[in-house]
N, C-alpha and C positions, 0 to 999 in steps of 0.2 A: 103867853104868860105875861102878866103885867107886873113889873118889878118896882114900880113907883111907890107902892105902899109898903115895901119891905124895908126893914132896918139893914144897916151895913152888916150886922152879925148874921142875919138871915141870908143875905146875898153871899157872904163868905162861905157859909155852910152849904148853900146850894152849889156854889162853884166847886167846893171840895168834893161834894157828892158826885157831881157830873164827871169830874176828873177821874175819881176812883172807879166809877161805873164804866166809863169808856176805856180805861186802862185794863180793867179786868176782862171786858168784852174783847179787846184786842188780843189779850193773852190767850183767851179761849179760841179765837179764830185761828191763831198760829200754833195751836196745840202746845202752849207753854204755860198752862194754868196749873202748875204744880203748887203745892201748899206754900212753898217758900216764895215763889213769885207773886202769888196772890197776897200773901202777908205783906210784902214790901210795896204793893200797890196801894195799900191803905193810906188814907190822908188824914191829917190832923190839923186843925185850925188853932193857931196860937195868937190870940189878940194882943195888941200892943197899943200904946198911946198914939204914935205916929204911923207905924206900919203894923199890919197884921200879916202873919206868916202862914202859908199853907205848905205843910211839909208832908213828905212821904214818911213812913215809919222811921227810916234810918237817915234821911237827908233832907235838906231844904229843896223846895221846888219853886215857889212863887212868893213875892212880897206884894202886898196891896197897900197903897197909901190911903189911910183911913179918910182923910179930909176930901180927897178928890175921887177915889175909886180907881186910880190908875194902877194897872197890874204890871209888875216887873218880873221878868225871869231872872233867876239868880244862879250863880255858880257856887256860892258858899256864903256864909255869914261872916 
């Protein structure tokens, strides 16, 4: 897949989609895919001026520096 023609928003949405899909697949493999676990595996992209945030439904997961594309794991905001 060529990511060069994609905007930062497209890349963030793709990253969020992949994280969500792989998390749900992992839950299914471990027989933990109840409604509550699948609900909390959902991802949300929250754009910002300096950092975009990729969150699970209930907590933060990643921050991406918009100008460079560097991805940071977080413990909390």
